[in-house]
N, C-alpha and C positions, 0 to 999 in steps of 0.2 A: 504494500500500500504506500503511495507517494505522500510525502509530507507537503502540505500546502501552506504557504505563508498567508497570513491575513493581508488583504490588500491595504493600500494606503487609503483607507475609507474617507478620510478628510478631503481627498483630492476632488471629489465630485459630490459632496453633500453640504450644500449651503444651508445656513440657518433660515428659518422663515422670517419674513420682514419684521413681524412683531417681536421675535426673539432678538434680532439684531437691534431693534429700536430700544429694547430694555437696556442692552449693553451701551448703546450710544447715549441714552439719557443719563445713565450713571456716570459715564465718562465726562459728559458736558456739565453735569451737576458739580463734580469735583473741581472743575475749572483749572486754575493755575496750580492747585494743590492735589492734582490727580495722583492717586496711589499707583504703585507699580502693578499690583494685582488687577486693579480696574483697567489700567492701560493694556495689560496683557490680555485680559478677557475680551476687551473691545477689539484689539488687534487680531486675536484668534477668530472672532466673528467676521471681521473684514476679510481675512485670508480665505475663509470658507466661501465667501461670496462668489457669484458668477460675474460681478461687475469688475472690469479691469481697474477702474479708478479706485474702487474700494480695496481691491487686492494690493494696489500700490501703496495706499495709505496704511494698510495693515503691515506691510513690509517695512515702511518707514517707522511706524511706532515700535515694532519689534526690534528694529535696528537701534533705536534709541535705548530701549531696555538693555539690549545686548551690550551696548557701549557703556552705559552709565550705571548698570546694576550687575556687577560681576557675579554676584551670588545667584542670579537668574539666567545666566548664559546657557547652561545646559537645557533648560526648559525652552529657550527661544530657538535652539538649533533646528529642531524638526520643523517648526512652523516657518522659520526663515527659508528652509529648504523647500517646503511645500509652496510657499508664496512665490518664490522665485521660479519654481517649476511651472506653476500656473501662469506666470507672466512670460514664460518662454526664455527666461534667463538660466539656461541649463548649466552653464559653467558655475554660476553662483550657487545654484541649487545643489549641484554635486559637491561643491566645496563645503557648504554647511552640513549636508547629509554625511559626508565622509568624516567631518569633525565629530559628529554625533556617534557614528559607528566606531570611531577610534576609542571613544569613551565607553560605549555600550555595544560591543560587537554582536550581542544577542538581541538587539532591538529589532523586533520583527516588522514594525511599521517602517522603520528607516530602511531595512533590507528591501521591503516591498517598494518603497519610494525609489530606492536605487535602481530597481528593475524598470520602473516607469521612466526615470530619467534616461537610463541607457537606451531604452526602446525609442524614445523621442529623438535622442541624439543620432542614433543609427538611422532612423527614418528620415530625419532632416538632412543627414549626410548623404543619403542616397538621392534625395530630391536635389540637393546641390550638385551632385555629380551629373544627374540627368540634365539639369539646366545648363551646366557648363558644357556638357557634350552637345546639347542642342545648339548652343551659341557657337561652338567650334565648327559644327557641321554647316551652319548658316554662313559663317565667315568663309569657310572653304568654298561653298557654292558661289557666294558673291565674288570672292577672289578669283575663282575659276572663270566666272563670266567676264570680269574685268580684264583678266589676262587674255581670254579668247578675243574680246573686243579690241584690245590693243594690238594683237597679232594681225587682225584683219586690216588695220590701217596701213 
């Protein structure tokens, strides 16, 4: 029987708008004196969103926590990796995820996220190769036509 890793469930499970609004209201209520836990909770909700703008804001808030609250860095790593993955910043996602796996090699969610990141990188790499191949072929055809036209003169 094969061992199946739990998938990175947070990758595609946004909060309901009313749930995110509760987190937003608490964050805004605390204003300039927002606590680290409140900021983390709101950032977590934003990362889970399907809105690119909200995901970017979530990554920004988590980056602040990562920078200014060293005791919370480990908690931020997975969600920074997930947020960057959802934004298409695969190198950053891999960097944060690998840092987490360095500290917690048995973290199943991070292992699952590593697979998602690797799949996207491979897929986009193949797309890039296909695009470059198409451009090279088109350049060859145009170059051949120009060369043939120059020989006729």
